[in-house]
C-alpha positions in Angstrom: 0.0 0.0 0.0 1.4 3.3 -1.0 2.0 6.2 1.3 -0.9 8.3 -0.2 -3.2 5.3 0.0 -2.2 4.6 3.6 -2.6 8.3 4.7 -6.0 8.4 3.0 -7.2 5.3 4.8 -5.9 6.5 8.2 -7.5 9.9 7.8 -10.9 8.4 6.9 -10.6 5.9 9.8 -9.6 8.7 12.2 -12.7 10.7 11.3 -14.8 7.6 11.5 -13.3 6.9 14.9 -14.2 10.4 16.0 -17.8 9.8 14.9 -18.1 6.6 17.0 -16.4 8.0 20.2 -18.8 11.0 20.2 -21.3 8.4 21.5 -19.0 7.4 24.4 -18.7 11.1 25.4 -22.4 11.8 24.7 -23.5 9.5 27.6 -21.7 11.6 30.1 -22.7 14.9 28.4 -26.4 13.9 28.6 -26.3 13.3 32.4 -26.9 17.0 33.5 -29.9 17.1 31.1 -31.4 14.0 32.6 -30.9 15.3 36.1 -32.4 18.7 35.2 -35.3 17.5 33.0 -36.3 14.3 34.9 -35.2 15.1 38.4 -32.9 12.1 38.6 -30.7 11.7 41.6 -26.9 11.3 41.1 -27.2 7.5 41.6 -30.1 7.1 39.2 -28.4 9.3 36.5 -25.2 7.4 36.8 -27.1 4.2 36.2 -27.4 5.4 32.5 -23.6 5.3 32.3 -23.7 1.9 33.9 -26.1 0.6 31.3 -23.9 1.7 28.5 -20.8 0.4 30.2 -22.0 -3.0 31.5 -22.7 -4.6 28.1 -19.8 -2.9 26.5 -17.3 -4.1 29.0 -18.4 -7.7 28.5 -19.0 -7.5 24.7 -15.8 -5.7 23.7 -13.4 -8.6 24.7 -15.8 -11.1 23.0 -15.7 -9.1 19.8 -11.9 -9.1 20.2 -11.9 -12.9 20.3 -14.0 -13.0 17.2 -11.7 -10.7 15.3 -8.8 -13.0 16.1 -10.6 -15.8 14.4 -12.1 -14.0 11.4 -12.0 -10.5 9.8 -15.3 -8.7 10.1 -14.9 -5.3 8.4 -18.6 -5.0 8.0 -18.8 -4.4 11.7 -17.4 -0.9 11.3 -20.4 0.7 9.6 -22.9 -1.5 11.4 -21.5 -0.8 14.9 -21.2 3.0 14.1 -24.9 3.1 13.3 -25.8 1.1 16.3 -23.9 3.5 18.6 -25.6 6.5 17.1 -29.2 5.1 17.1 -29.0 4.2 20.8 -28.1 7.7 21.8 -30.6 9.2 19.4 -33.4 7.3 21.0 -32.3 7.6 24.6 -34.1 10.9 25.2 -37.4 10.2 23.5 -39.1 8.2 26.2 -39.7 9.3 29.8 -39.3 5.6 30.8 -36.2 5.0 32.8 -36.1 1.4 31.6 -36.2 2.4 27.9 -33.5 5.0 28.5 -31.3 2.3 30.0 -32.0 0.0 27.1 -31.1 2.5 24.5 -27.9 3.5 26.4 -27.0 -0.2 26.4 -27.6 -0.5 22.7 -25.2 2.4 22.1 -22.7 0.7 24.3 -22.8 -2.5 22.4 -22.3 -0.6 19.1 -19.2 1.1 20.6 -18.0 -2.3 21.9 -18.4 -3.9 18.4 -16.5 -1.1 16.7 -13.2 -0.9 18.5 -11.5 -4.4 18.3 -12.2 -4.6 14.5 -11.3 -1.0 13.9 -8.0 -1.7 15.8 -7.3 -4.6 13.4 -8.2 -2.5 10.3 -6.3 0.5 11.4 -3.2 -1.5 12.1 -3.4 -3.0 8.7 -3.9 0.4 7.1 -1.0 1.9 9.1 1.5 -0.8 7.9 3.2 -0.7 11.3 3.5 3.1 11.4 3.2 4.4 15.0 2.7 7.9 13.7 -0.3 6.8 11.6 -1.7 4.9 14.5 -1.4 8.0 16.7 -3.6 9.9 14.2 -6.2 7.2 14.3 -6.2 7.4 18.1 -6.4 11.2 17.9 -9.7 10.8 16.0 -11.3 9.0 18.9 -10.1 11.7 21.4 -11.5 14.5 19.2 -14.8 12.6 19.1 -14.8 12.5 22.9 -14.1 16.2 23.1 -16.8 17.2 20.6 -19.5 15.2 22.4 -20.4 17.8 25.1 -20.4 20.6 22.5 -22.7 18.6 20.1 -25.0 17.6 22.9 -25.2 21.1 24.2 -25.9 22.5 20.7 -28.5 19.9 20.0 -30.5 20.0 23.2 -29.0 22.7 25.4 -31.8 25.2 24.5 -34.6 22.6 24.1 -35.3 19.3 25.6 -34.2 15.7 25.5 -36.7 15.2 22.6 -34.0 16.6 20.4 -31.6 13.6 20.9 -32.5 12.2 17.4 -30.3 15.0 15.9 -27.3 13.2 17.5 -27.6 10.3 15.0 -26.0 12.5 12.3 -22.3 11.7 13.2 -23.2 8.0 13.0 -24.5 8.4 9.5 -21.4 10.3 8.4 -19.1 7.8 10.1 -20.8 4.8 8.6 -20.5 6.4 5.1 -16.7 7.0 5.6 -16.2 3.3 6.4 -17.1 2.3 2.8 -14.2 3.8 0.9 -11.7 2.6 3.5 -12.9 -1.0 3.3 -12.6 -0.8 -0.5 -9.1 0.5 -0.3 -8.1 -2.3 2.1 -9.9 -5.1 0.4 -7.0 -6.4 -1.7 -4.4 -6.3 1.1 -6.8 -8.2 3.4 -7.6 -10.9 0.8 -5.8 -14.1 1.5 -4.0 -12.9 4.5 -3.5 -15.4 7.3 -4.1 -15.0 11.0 -1.4 -14.3 13.5 1.4 -16.8 13.5 2.8 -15.9 16.9 3.1 -18.8 19.3 1.0 -18.7 22.5 4.2 -19.6 24.4 5.3 -16.1 23.6 2.4 -14.6 25.6 3.2 -12.9 28.9 -0.1 -13.5 30.6 1.1 -12.3 34.0 2.2 -8.9 32.7 -1.0 -8.7 30.7 -3.1 -9.2 33.8 -1.1 -6.5 35.7 -1.6 -4.1 32.8 -5.3 -4.8 32.6 -5.6 -3.9 36.3 -3.8 -0.7 35.7 -6.3 0.0 32.8 -9.2 -0.7 35.2 -8.0 1.9 37.7 -7.4 4.4 34.9 -10.9 3.8 33.7 -12.5 4.3 37.1 -11.0 7.8 37.5 -11.6 8.9 34.0 -15.2 7.7 33.8 -16.0 8.9 37.3 -14.8 12.4 36.3 -16.5 12.3 33.0 -19.8 11.4 34.7 -19.7 14.0 37.4 -17.2 16.8 36.5 -19.9 18.8 34.6 -22.2 18.8 37.6 -19.2 19.5 39.9 -18.1 22.5 37.8 -21.6 23.8 37.9 -21.7 23.6 41.7 -18.3 25.3 41.9 -19.2 28.1 39.5 -22.6 29.1 41.0 -24.7 26.9 38.9 -23.3 27.9 35.5 -24.3 25.4 32.8 -21.6 26.8 30.6 -18.9 25.9 33.2 -20.1 22.3 33.2 -19.9 22.1 29.4 -16.4 23.7 29.4 -15.1 21.3 32.1 -16.3 18.3 30.2 -15.0 19.6 26.9 -11.5 20.2 28.5 -11.6 16.7 30.0 -12.1 15.2 26.6 -10.0 17.6 24.6 -6.9 17.0 26.8 -7.1 13.4 25.6 -6.2 14.5 22.1 -3.1 16.3 23.4 -2.2 13.4 25.7 -2.4 10.8 22.9 -0.1 12.7 20.5 2.3 13.5 23.4 2.3 9.8 24.5 3.2 8.6 21.1 6.0 11.2 20.7 7.5 10.4 24.2 7.3 6.7 23.5 9.6 7.2 20.5 12.3 8.5 22.9 11.6 6.5 26.0 10.0 3.2 26.6 6.2 3.0 27.0 6.2 1.7 30.5 8.3 4.6 31.8 6.2 7.2 29.9 3.0 5.7 31.4 4.5 5.7 34.9 5.4 9.4 34.6 1.9 10.3 33.3 0.2 8.5 36.2 2.3 10.5 38.7 1.2 13.7 37.1 -2.4 12.5 37.2 -2.4 12.0 40.9 -1.6 15.7 41.5 -3.9 16.8 38.7 -7.0 14.9 40.0 -6.3 16.3 43.4 -6.4 19.8 41.9 -9.7 19.2 40.1 -11.4 18.3 43.4 -9.8 20.7 45.8 -8.4 23.8 44.0 -11.0 26.5 44.1 -12.0 28.9 41.4 -11.4 28.9 37.6 -8.0 27.2 38.2 -10.1 24.0 38.4 -10.2 24.1 34.6 -6.4 24.0 34.3 -6.3 20.9 36.4 -9.1 19.3 34.4 -7.0 19.7 31.3 -3.9 18.4 33.0 -5.8 15.4 34.3 -7.1 14.6 30.8 -3.6 14.8 29.3 -2.1 12.7 32.1 -4.7 10.0 31.8 -4.5 9.9 28.0 -0.7 9.8 27.6 -0.7 6.1 28.4 -4.0 5.3 26.6 -2.7 4.1 23.2 0.5 2.9 24.9 -1.5 0.5 27.0 -3.2 -0.9 24.0 0.0 -1.7 22.2 1.6 -3.0 25.4 -1.4 -5.4 25.7 -0.9 -6.6 22.1 2.8 -7.1 22.7 2.1 -9.1 25.9 -0.3 -11.3 24.0 1.2 -11.5 20.5 -0.8 -14.6 19.6 -4.1 -12.9 20.5 -3.9 -9.4 19.2 -7.7 -8.9 18.8 -8.4 -10.3 22.3 -5.7 -8.0 23.8 -7.2 -5.0 22.0 -10.7 -5.9 23.1 -9.7 -6.3 26.8 -7.6 -3.2 27.0 -10.0 -1.0 25.0 -13.0 -2.6 26.6 -11.8 -2.1 30.1 -10.6 1.5 29.3 -14.0 2.7 28.1 -16.3 0.5 30.1 -15.3 -0.8 33.5 -15.2 2.7 35.0 -18.9 3.0 34.3 -19.6 0.0 36.6 -18.3 2.1 39.5 -20.3 5.3 38.6 -23.4 4.2 40.6 -21.3 3.7 43.7 -20.0 7.2 43.3 -23.5 8.5 42.7 -24.8 6.8 45.9 -21.9 8.2 47.9 -22.6 11.7 46.5 -26.3 11.4 47.4 -25.4 10.4 50.9 -22.6 13.0 51.4 -21.4 15.6 48.9 -20.2 15.3 45.3 -16.8 16.5 46.5 -16.6 13.7 49.0 -17.6 11.2 46.4 -14.9 12.3 44.0 -12.1 12.2 46.5 -11.4 8.4 46.3 -10.6 8.9 42.6 -7.3 10.4 43.6 -6.1 6.9 44.6 -6.8 5.4 41.2 -3.9 6.8 39.2 -1.7 6.0 42.2 -2.7 2.3 41.9 -2.0 2.4 38.2 1.5 3.9 38.9 2.3 1.1 41.3 1.4 -1.5 38.8 3.5 0.1 36.1 6.5 0.0 38.4 6.5 -3.8 38.1 5.7 -4.1 34.4 8.5 -5.0 31.9 8.9 -3.2 28.5 8.3 -5.8 25.7 11.1 -6.1 23.2 9.4 -8.4 20.6 7.4 -5.7 18.7 10.5 -4.3 17.1 11.2 -7.6 15.3 7.5 -8.0 14.3 7.1 -4.4 13.1 9.3 -5.0 10.1 6.7 -7.4 8.5 3.3 -6.0 7.8 1.3 -9.2 8.3 -2.1 -9.2 10.0 -0.3 -9.9 13.3 1.6 -6.7 12.9 -1.3 -5.0 11.3 -3.4 -4.7 14.5 -2.0 -2.1 16.8 -4.5 0.0 18.7 -7.6 2.0 18.4 
Protein backbone atom coordinates (compact mmCIF):
# COMPACT_ATOMS: atom_id res chain seq x y z
CA UNK A 1 0.00 0.00 0.00
CA UNK A 2 1.44 3.35 -1.05
CA UNK A 3 2.00 6.21 1.33
CA UNK A 4 -0.86 8.27 -0.15
CA UNK A 5 -3.21 5.32 0.05
CA UNK A 6 -2.19 4.64 3.65
CA UNK A 7 -2.62 8.27 4.65
CA UNK A 8 -6.04 8.44 3.03
CA UNK A 9 -7.19 5.29 4.81
CA UNK A 10 -5.91 6.46 8.20
CA UNK A 11 -7.49 9.89 7.76
CA UNK A 12 -10.89 8.36 6.94
CA UNK A 13 -10.56 5.88 9.80
CA UNK A 14 -9.60 8.69 12.20
CA UNK A 15 -12.67 10.73 11.26
CA UNK A 16 -14.82 7.60 11.53
CA UNK A 17 -13.29 6.89 14.94
CA UNK A 18 -14.24 10.40 16.03
CA UNK A 19 -17.83 9.81 14.91
CA UNK A 20 -18.06 6.65 17.04
CA UNK A 21 -16.39 8.04 20.16
CA UNK A 22 -18.79 10.96 20.16
CA UNK A 23 -21.27 8.43 21.55
CA UNK A 24 -19.00 7.43 24.41
CA UNK A 25 -18.70 11.08 25.39
CA UNK A 26 -22.39 11.75 24.73
CA UNK A 27 -23.51 9.50 27.59
CA UNK A 28 -21.67 11.65 30.14
CA UNK A 29 -22.69 14.87 28.38
CA UNK A 30 -26.38 13.92 28.63
CA UNK A 31 -26.27 13.30 32.40
CA UNK A 32 -26.86 16.96 33.47
CA UNK A 33 -29.86 17.14 31.12
CA UNK A 34 -31.38 13.96 32.55
CA UNK A 35 -30.86 15.34 36.07
CA UNK A 36 -32.43 18.71 35.19
CA UNK A 37 -35.32 17.49 33.05
CA UNK A 38 -36.29 14.31 34.87
CA UNK A 39 -35.16 15.14 38.41
CA UNK A 40 -32.90 12.08 38.57
CA UNK A 41 -30.67 11.67 41.61
CA UNK A 42 -26.94 11.27 41.11
CA UNK A 43 -27.24 7.51 41.61
CA UNK A 44 -30.13 7.14 39.15
CA UNK A 45 -28.42 9.28 36.52
CA UNK A 46 -25.16 7.36 36.83
CA UNK A 47 -27.14 4.20 36.17
CA UNK A 48 -27.38 5.36 32.55
CA UNK A 49 -23.59 5.33 32.35
CA UNK A 50 -23.68 1.87 33.92
CA UNK A 51 -26.13 0.62 31.29
CA UNK A 52 -23.86 1.73 28.45
CA UNK A 53 -20.77 0.38 30.20
CA UNK A 54 -22.00 -2.98 31.47
CA UNK A 55 -22.73 -4.64 28.15
CA UNK A 56 -19.83 -2.85 26.48
CA UNK A 57 -17.31 -4.12 29.04
CA UNK A 58 -18.45 -7.70 28.46
CA UNK A 59 -19.02 -7.50 24.72
CA UNK A 60 -15.84 -5.75 23.68
CA UNK A 61 -13.43 -8.56 24.68
CA UNK A 62 -15.80 -11.05 23.03
CA UNK A 63 -15.66 -9.09 19.79
CA UNK A 64 -11.87 -9.10 20.19
CA UNK A 65 -11.86 -12.90 20.32
CA UNK A 66 -14.02 -13.01 17.20
CA UNK A 67 -11.69 -10.70 15.26
CA UNK A 68 -8.78 -13.01 16.14
CA UNK A 69 -10.63 -15.80 14.36
CA UNK A 70 -12.14 -13.98 11.40
CA UNK A 71 -11.96 -10.52 9.85
CA UNK A 72 -15.30 -8.74 10.11
CA UNK A 73 -14.86 -5.35 8.37
CA UNK A 74 -18.63 -5.01 7.96
CA UNK A 75 -18.77 -4.41 11.72
CA UNK A 76 -17.36 -0.90 11.26
CA UNK A 77 -20.40 0.73 9.57
CA UNK A 78 -22.94 -1.46 11.39
CA UNK A 79 -21.54 -0.76 14.86
CA UNK A 80 -21.20 2.95 14.09
CA UNK A 81 -24.90 3.14 13.25
CA UNK A 82 -25.83 1.11 16.33
CA UNK A 83 -23.93 3.48 18.63
CA UNK A 84 -25.64 6.50 17.11
CA UNK A 85 -29.16 5.08 17.06
CA UNK A 86 -28.96 4.15 20.76
CA UNK A 87 -28.08 7.71 21.78
CA UNK A 88 -30.58 9.21 19.35
CA UNK A 89 -33.44 7.26 20.97
CA UNK A 90 -32.30 7.64 24.58
CA UNK A 91 -34.08 10.94 25.19
CA UNK A 92 -37.40 10.20 23.49
CA UNK A 93 -39.09 8.19 26.22
CA UNK A 94 -39.69 9.27 29.76
CA UNK A 95 -39.33 5.63 30.79
CA UNK A 96 -36.15 5.05 32.77
CA UNK A 97 -36.09 1.43 31.62
CA UNK A 98 -36.16 2.38 27.94
CA UNK A 99 -33.50 5.01 28.52
CA UNK A 100 -31.25 2.35 30.03
CA UNK A 101 -32.01 0.00 27.12
CA UNK A 102 -31.08 2.54 24.45
CA UNK A 103 -27.92 3.51 26.35
CA UNK A 104 -27.00 -0.19 26.41
CA UNK A 105 -27.65 -0.47 22.65
CA UNK A 106 -25.24 2.39 22.07
CA UNK A 107 -22.68 0.72 24.34
CA UNK A 108 -22.85 -2.51 22.36
CA UNK A 109 -22.31 -0.58 19.14
CA UNK A 110 -19.22 1.08 20.56
CA UNK A 111 -17.99 -2.30 21.86
CA UNK A 112 -18.36 -3.93 18.45
CA UNK A 113 -16.51 -1.12 16.70
CA UNK A 114 -13.21 -0.90 18.55
CA UNK A 115 -11.55 -4.35 18.26
CA UNK A 116 -12.24 -4.63 14.52
CA UNK A 117 -11.28 -1.01 13.89
CA UNK A 118 -8.02 -1.69 15.75
CA UNK A 119 -7.30 -4.56 13.36
CA UNK A 120 -8.21 -2.54 10.26
CA UNK A 121 -6.27 0.54 11.42
CA UNK A 122 -3.15 -1.47 12.15
CA UNK A 123 -3.38 -3.04 8.70
CA UNK A 124 -3.87 0.38 7.10
CA UNK A 125 -0.98 1.91 9.07
CA UNK A 126 1.47 -0.77 7.88
CA UNK A 127 3.16 -0.70 11.26
CA UNK A 128 3.52 3.11 11.40
CA UNK A 129 3.24 4.38 14.97
CA UNK A 130 2.71 7.91 13.65
CA UNK A 131 -0.26 6.78 11.56
CA UNK A 132 -1.74 4.92 14.51
CA UNK A 133 -1.42 8.01 16.71
CA UNK A 134 -3.58 9.93 14.24
CA UNK A 135 -6.17 7.17 14.34
CA UNK A 136 -6.23 7.38 18.14
CA UNK A 137 -6.42 11.16 17.94
CA UNK A 138 -9.66 10.84 16.00
CA UNK A 139 -11.30 9.05 18.91
CA UNK A 140 -10.08 11.69 21.36
CA UNK A 141 -11.51 14.46 19.21
CA UNK A 142 -14.83 12.62 19.14
CA UNK A 143 -14.84 12.53 22.93
CA UNK A 144 -14.08 16.25 23.06
CA UNK A 145 -16.81 17.16 20.58
CA UNK A 146 -19.50 15.19 22.43
CA UNK A 147 -20.44 17.79 25.08
CA UNK A 148 -20.45 20.56 22.47
CA UNK A 149 -22.69 18.58 20.14
CA UNK A 150 -25.04 17.57 22.95
CA UNK A 151 -25.23 21.14 24.19
CA UNK A 152 -25.86 22.47 20.68
CA UNK A 153 -28.54 19.86 19.98
CA UNK A 154 -30.55 19.99 23.20
CA UNK A 155 -29.04 22.73 25.35
CA UNK A 156 -31.82 25.19 24.50
CA UNK A 157 -34.57 22.64 24.05
CA UNK A 158 -35.27 19.30 25.63
CA UNK A 159 -34.21 15.66 25.48
CA UNK A 160 -36.69 15.18 22.64
CA UNK A 161 -33.96 16.61 20.39
CA UNK A 162 -31.62 13.63 20.89
CA UNK A 163 -32.47 12.16 17.42
CA UNK A 164 -30.33 14.96 15.95
CA UNK A 165 -27.32 13.21 17.49
CA UNK A 166 -27.59 10.34 14.98
CA UNK A 167 -25.97 12.53 12.31
CA UNK A 168 -22.33 11.73 13.21
CA UNK A 169 -23.15 8.01 12.98
CA UNK A 170 -24.53 8.42 9.49
CA UNK A 171 -21.38 10.26 8.42
CA UNK A 172 -19.06 7.78 10.14
CA UNK A 173 -20.76 4.78 8.55
CA UNK A 174 -20.47 6.38 5.12
CA UNK A 175 -16.73 6.98 5.63
CA UNK A 176 -16.16 3.29 6.36
CA UNK A 177 -17.13 2.26 2.83
CA UNK A 178 -14.19 3.77 0.86
CA UNK A 179 -11.74 2.59 3.53
CA UNK A 180 -12.90 -1.00 3.29
CA UNK A 181 -12.64 -0.82 -0.48
CA UNK A 182 -9.09 0.51 -0.28
CA UNK A 183 -8.08 -2.28 2.08
CA UNK A 184 -9.94 -5.10 0.36
CA UNK A 185 -7.02 -6.40 -1.66
CA UNK A 186 -4.38 -6.32 1.11
CA UNK A 187 -6.78 -8.21 3.38
CA UNK A 188 -7.63 -10.89 0.81
CA UNK A 189 -5.85 -14.14 1.47
CA UNK A 190 -4.02 -12.94 4.54
CA UNK A 191 -3.48 -15.40 7.33
CA UNK A 192 -4.14 -15.00 10.99
CA UNK A 193 -1.40 -14.25 13.49
CA UNK A 194 1.40 -16.81 13.51
CA UNK A 195 2.81 -15.93 16.90
CA UNK A 196 3.08 -18.84 19.31
CA UNK A 197 1.02 -18.70 22.47
CA UNK A 198 4.17 -19.65 24.36
CA UNK A 199 5.34 -16.09 23.62
CA UNK A 200 2.41 -14.65 25.56
CA UNK A 201 3.22 -12.94 28.87
CA UNK A 202 -0.11 -13.49 30.58
CA UNK A 203 1.07 -12.33 34.02
CA UNK A 204 2.16 -8.94 32.68
CA UNK A 205 -1.02 -8.66 30.67
CA UNK A 206 -3.13 -9.19 33.81
CA UNK A 207 -1.14 -6.51 35.68
CA UNK A 208 -1.57 -4.14 32.75
CA UNK A 209 -5.31 -4.84 32.65
CA UNK A 210 -5.62 -3.94 36.33
CA UNK A 211 -3.82 -0.66 35.68
CA UNK A 212 -6.25 0.00 32.84
CA UNK A 213 -9.18 -0.67 35.18
CA UNK A 214 -7.97 1.90 37.71
CA UNK A 215 -7.36 4.43 34.94
CA UNK A 216 -10.87 3.76 33.65
CA UNK A 217 -12.48 4.33 37.05
CA UNK A 218 -10.97 7.77 37.53
CA UNK A 219 -11.63 8.92 33.97
CA UNK A 220 -15.21 7.66 33.78
CA UNK A 221 -15.96 8.92 37.28
CA UNK A 222 -14.81 12.39 36.34
CA UNK A 223 -16.53 12.35 32.95
CA UNK A 224 -19.81 11.41 34.66
CA UNK A 225 -19.72 14.05 37.39
CA UNK A 226 -17.22 16.79 36.48
CA UNK A 227 -19.88 18.76 34.59
CA UNK A 228 -22.19 18.79 37.60
CA UNK A 229 -19.24 19.48 39.92
CA UNK A 230 -18.11 22.46 37.82
CA UNK A 231 -21.64 23.84 37.87
CA UNK A 232 -21.66 23.64 41.67
CA UNK A 233 -18.27 25.32 41.94
CA UNK A 234 -19.22 28.10 39.49
CA UNK A 235 -22.57 29.13 41.02
CA UNK A 236 -24.73 26.88 38.86
CA UNK A 237 -23.30 27.91 35.49
CA UNK A 238 -24.30 25.37 32.83
CA UNK A 239 -21.56 26.78 30.59
CA UNK A 240 -18.95 25.93 33.22
CA UNK A 241 -20.12 22.32 33.17
CA UNK A 242 -19.87 22.10 29.39
CA UNK A 243 -16.40 23.70 29.39
CA UNK A 244 -15.13 21.32 32.08
CA UNK A 245 -16.32 18.25 30.18
CA UNK A 246 -14.96 19.62 26.90
CA UNK A 247 -11.53 20.15 28.48
CA UNK A 248 -11.59 16.69 30.02
CA UNK A 249 -12.12 15.16 26.60
CA UNK A 250 -9.99 17.60 24.58
CA UNK A 251 -6.95 17.01 26.78
CA UNK A 252 -7.09 13.42 25.58
CA UNK A 253 -6.16 14.54 22.08
CA UNK A 254 -3.06 16.29 23.41
CA UNK A 255 -2.21 13.37 25.66
CA UNK A 256 -2.44 10.77 22.89
CA UNK A 257 -0.14 12.66 20.54
CA UNK A 258 2.29 13.46 23.36
CA UNK A 259 2.30 9.84 24.51
CA UNK A 260 3.24 8.57 21.06
CA UNK A 261 6.00 11.16 20.75
CA UNK A 262 7.46 10.40 24.18
CA UNK A 263 7.30 6.66 23.52
CA UNK A 264 9.58 7.16 20.51
CA UNK A 265 12.26 8.54 22.88
CA UNK A 266 11.58 6.55 26.04
CA UNK A 267 9.95 3.17 26.60
CA UNK A 268 6.19 2.96 26.97
CA UNK A 269 6.23 1.69 30.54
CA UNK A 270 8.34 4.59 31.75
CA UNK A 271 6.21 7.18 29.95
CA UNK A 272 3.02 5.68 31.40
CA UNK A 273 4.52 5.69 34.88
CA UNK A 274 5.37 9.41 34.62
CA UNK A 275 1.91 10.26 33.34
CA UNK A 276 0.18 8.53 36.24
CA UNK A 277 2.32 10.45 38.72
CA UNK A 278 1.18 13.68 37.07
CA UNK A 279 -2.42 12.47 37.17
CA UNK A 280 -2.37 12.00 40.95
CA UNK A 281 -1.61 15.69 41.46
CA UNK A 282 -3.95 16.80 38.67
CA UNK A 283 -7.00 14.91 39.98
CA UNK A 284 -6.34 16.34 43.44
CA UNK A 285 -6.36 19.83 41.92
CA UNK A 286 -9.65 19.23 40.11
CA UNK A 287 -11.37 18.30 43.36
CA UNK A 288 -9.77 20.70 45.83
CA UNK A 289 -8.37 23.77 44.03
CA UNK A 290 -11.03 26.54 44.12
CA UNK A 291 -12.04 28.93 41.39
CA UNK A 292 -11.36 28.90 37.64
CA UNK A 293 -8.00 27.18 38.24
CA UNK A 294 -10.07 24.01 38.39
CA UNK A 295 -10.24 24.08 34.58
CA UNK A 296 -6.44 23.99 34.30
CA UNK A 297 -6.33 20.88 36.44
CA UNK A 298 -9.11 19.28 34.40
CA UNK A 299 -6.97 19.71 31.27
CA UNK A 300 -3.87 18.36 33.04
CA UNK A 301 -5.84 15.37 34.32
CA UNK A 302 -7.06 14.56 30.85
CA UNK A 303 -3.58 14.80 29.32
CA UNK A 304 -2.09 12.72 32.14
CA UNK A 305 -4.67 9.97 31.80
CA UNK A 306 -4.49 9.89 28.01
CA UNK A 307 -0.71 9.78 27.57
CA UNK A 308 -0.74 6.05 28.43
CA UNK A 309 -4.03 5.31 26.59
CA UNK A 310 -2.70 4.10 23.23
CA UNK A 311 0.52 2.87 24.85
CA UNK A 312 -1.48 0.51 27.04
CA UNK A 313 -3.22 -0.93 23.99
CA UNK A 314 0.04 -1.67 22.19
CA UNK A 315 1.59 -3.03 25.38
CA UNK A 316 -1.36 -5.40 25.73
CA UNK A 317 -0.94 -6.56 22.15
CA UNK A 318 2.77 -7.14 22.73
CA UNK A 319 2.15 -9.09 25.94
CA UNK A 320 -0.32 -11.31 24.01
CA UNK A 321 1.19 -11.47 20.48
CA UNK A 322 -0.80 -14.60 19.59
CA UNK A 323 -4.12 -12.95 20.47
CA UNK A 324 -3.94 -9.38 19.17
CA UNK A 325 -7.71 -8.95 18.85
CA UNK A 326 -8.37 -10.32 22.32
CA UNK A 327 -5.72 -8.03 23.81
CA UNK A 328 -7.24 -5.03 22.01
CA UNK A 329 -10.73 -5.94 23.14
CA UNK A 330 -9.72 -6.31 26.77
CA UNK A 331 -7.60 -3.17 27.04
CA UNK A 332 -9.96 -1.00 25.03
CA UNK A 333 -13.03 -2.56 26.60
CA UNK A 334 -11.81 -2.06 30.14
CA UNK A 335 -10.61 1.46 29.34
CA UNK A 336 -13.96 2.66 28.06
CA UNK A 337 -16.33 0.49 30.07
CA UNK A 338 -15.29 -0.79 33.48
CA UNK A 339 -15.21 2.68 35.00
CA UNK A 340 -18.90 2.98 34.25
CA UNK A 341 -19.58 0.05 36.56
CA UNK A 342 -18.30 2.15 39.48
CA UNK A 343 -20.30 5.27 38.63
CA UNK A 344 -23.44 4.22 40.56
CA UNK A 345 -21.34 3.70 43.69
CA UNK A 346 -19.97 7.22 43.34
CA UNK A 347 -23.51 8.46 42.74
CA UNK A 348 -24.81 6.79 45.91
CA UNK A 349 -21.92 8.25 47.89
CA UNK A 350 -22.63 11.72 46.46
CA UNK A 351 -26.31 11.43 47.40
CA UNK A 352 -25.37 10.40 50.95
CA UNK A 353 -22.60 13.01 51.43
CA UNK A 354 -21.44 15.56 48.85
CA UNK A 355 -20.16 15.34 45.31
CA UNK A 356 -16.75 16.52 46.51
CA UNK A 357 -16.55 13.68 49.02
CA UNK A 358 -17.63 11.15 46.40
CA UNK A 359 -14.93 12.26 43.95
CA UNK A 360 -12.10 12.20 46.49
CA UNK A 361 -11.43 8.41 46.26
CA UNK A 362 -10.64 8.91 42.58
CA UNK A 363 -7.27 10.38 43.60
CA UNK A 364 -6.14 6.88 44.58
CA UNK A 365 -6.84 5.36 41.16
CA UNK A 366 -3.88 6.78 39.17
CA UNK A 367 -1.68 5.99 42.19
CA UNK A 368 -2.65 2.31 41.91
CA UNK A 369 -1.95 2.37 38.16
CA UNK A 370 1.46 3.90 38.87
CA UNK A 371 2.29 1.13 41.34
CA UNK A 372 1.39 -1.54 38.79
CA UNK A 373 3.50 0.09 36.08
CA UNK A 374 6.49 0.00 38.42
CA UNK A 375 6.52 -3.81 38.10
CA UNK A 376 5.73 -4.11 34.38
CA UNK A 377 8.47 -4.96 31.86
CA UNK A 378 8.88 -3.24 28.50
CA UNK A 379 8.32 -5.83 25.73
CA UNK A 380 11.09 -6.10 23.18
CA UNK A 381 9.38 -8.36 20.63
CA UNK A 382 7.41 -5.66 18.74
CA UNK A 383 10.54 -4.30 17.06
CA UNK A 384 11.17 -7.57 15.28
CA UNK A 385 7.53 -7.99 14.30
CA UNK A 386 7.06 -4.43 13.07
CA UNK A 387 9.27 -5.05 10.06
CA UNK A 388 6.75 -7.43 8.51
CA UNK A 389 3.31 -5.96 7.79
CA UNK A 390 1.33 -9.17 8.29
CA UNK A 391 -2.06 -9.19 9.95
CA UNK A 392 -0.33 -9.94 13.25
CA UNK A 393 1.57 -6.70 12.94
CA UNK A 394 -1.35 -4.99 11.32
CA UNK A 395 -3.38 -4.69 14.49
CA UNK A 396 -1.97 -2.10 16.80
CA UNK A 397 -4.46 0.05 18.65
CA UNK A 398 -7.64 1.97 18.44
